[in-house]
C-alpha positions, 0 to 999 in steps of 0.5 A: 222334545216336542212343543207343548200346547197351552193346556200342557203348559198350564198343567206343568206350571200348576204341577211345579207351583203345587210342588213348590208349595208342598216343599215349602210346607215340608220345610216349615214343618221340619223347622217347627219340629226341630225347634220343638225337639230342641226345646223338649230335649233341653227341658228333659235334659236329653240330647235332641238326637235321642228324641229325633231317633225315637221319632224316626223309629216310631215313624218307621213302625207306623209306616210298616203297619200301614203297608 
């Protein structure tokens, strides 16, 4: 592996820091969604897995529309 100059090192550091922030945001949002699904499932007396499956199907449908 070659030696990186200071600009390249800065780009790598920035990219890693940005990636960490994005992954933390995704984790936080996923946890929030999980809590919401659990709460709504309890309220409606359905299994959380059913709501998660509906979300997954709807997301796939939406993804196909945007291709």
